[in-house]
C-alpha positions, 0 to 999 in steps of 0.5 A: 589879688590885692583888696583895695578899699574903694571910697565914693565921695558922692557930693562935695560942698563946691559949686558944681551943681550947674556943671553936672546935673547928676551931682546930687543935692537933696538928702534923698539924692545923696542917700540914693547916690551913695546906695547906687555907688555901693551897688556898683562896688564902693566899700565907703560912701563919703558924705557931705550935706547940701541945702535942698533950696540952694544946693550950697553947703549945709551943716544942718544935722537934720540934713545928715540924719536924713542921708544916714537914716535912708542909707541905713534903712536900705538893703545895700550894705556900705561904710558910712563916712561923714565929713567933719571938716565943714565950717572952716571957710574963711573968704578974705575981705579987704573991708573986714579982714579980721572978720572975713567976707561974705561966705565966711563960716567958721565952726567950732570943733564941737560944731564940726563934730555934732553930725558925727557924735549924733550919728555915729557913722563908722568913719569920719574925716579929720582935715589935719590943718589949714590951707589955701583952698582956691581963693578961700582959706580953709581954717583948722587951728591946731588947738581946735584939731586936738579938741576935734580929734579928742571928740571923735575918739570919745565917740568911738568913730574911726577918723579918716585923717585928710592931709592936703599938704605935707605939713598936715601929715606931720601934724597928724603924727603929733596927734597920734603921739599924743594918743588921740588917734586909736588904733592903726591910723587911716590917712587920705592924701588930697592931692591937686587942690589949688593950692595944696600938695600936687597931684604927682607920683613924686608927692605921693612917694613922699607922703608915703615915706612919712607915714607911721609904719602902722598906717594904711593910706588912700589918695585922690586927685581932682578933676582929670587927675582922679583916675590917674591918681587912684591907680597910681595910689593902688599900684603903690599899696594904697586905697582909692577914692573917686566921685563927684565931689572931686571930679564931675566927668566920666570922660572928657566932656562927658558928665558922669554919675557917681556909680559910673565913676565907681564902675569905671575905677572898679574896671581899672583896678580889675584890669591891673590884678586888684579886687575891691573890698566888700564893707564886711572885709573892710570892717574886719581888716580896719577894725571899724565898729558899727556904732548904730 
C-alpha cells in the first residue's frame, strides 16, 4: 500500500458558519476539531483562527496560542500546520481605490509570520502569490514573499508552498533557486478557487509536470470537487487534503464534521489501495522537526 499524508483543514476564514453549524469558531472548538480529525486518521491539522465573538477571521496570536496549546496538551498525536497567509485581503472600492474598501486588511510579512515564529508548529503554509479570490484580491507581493520565506526558514518550520495558480508554482521555484526553501519542498495545489487554477486533471497534470524533481505535493478542491480532486491526487502520486475550510458537506445537502470528512476520505483511500501516514511516519519521511 502506498501511504498518503492526509491533511484536515479544519476551519478557514470564510463566511461559512451560517451554512454549517459544525464549522469550529472558538479556539477550543478549533482545537477539539483538529484532535477529532486526528483520531479519525488525519496526519496533519491545518489551522486558522477565528474571532470567537464574530466568527470571522482573527490574526490574534492569543487565539492561535490557545488552539496550539490545547492540541499539544491532548493525548492525540497530529502534525500542526498554521496558516501564514492571513492579512492579504484587499477589497476593491470605487470610493477609495488606492486604500481599498471595508474589510481590507493587509499585514506585513512580519505580522503574517508572527503566529508561526512564536508558536513554532512543525509546518506552516506559504501562499506563493496574489490571486483574484472571488470578489476579493488576495495580495502577496513578491518582495514580501521573499521576506516571509526567509522568516519561515530562520524559524526552522517546514513551509507548505500553496499554489492557487500556475504562476505561483513558477515563483515558488524562484524562492527555491534563491535558497529560501530548505530540504525537499512540499507543495499544495489549491484548485477550484474563483478565480485561480481549475480543479481538473489537466491542470493538476500541468502543475505536477512543472514541479522540481525532489518535490512532494498535495492537492485539494473546494465544494463538490473535494473528494474527486483528493482521489485523483492520490492516484497521481500526491497527498490529499479535506476539511471544512474547503467543503462543508459530507454529501449533497448533508453538512459534515471535520472528522466525518476525514473518515470518508480514509475509506475512499483504503478502497483504492492506499493507507494514511501516521504523524510519526510523516515526520520521518518529510524531515519535519518538532520545535516545541
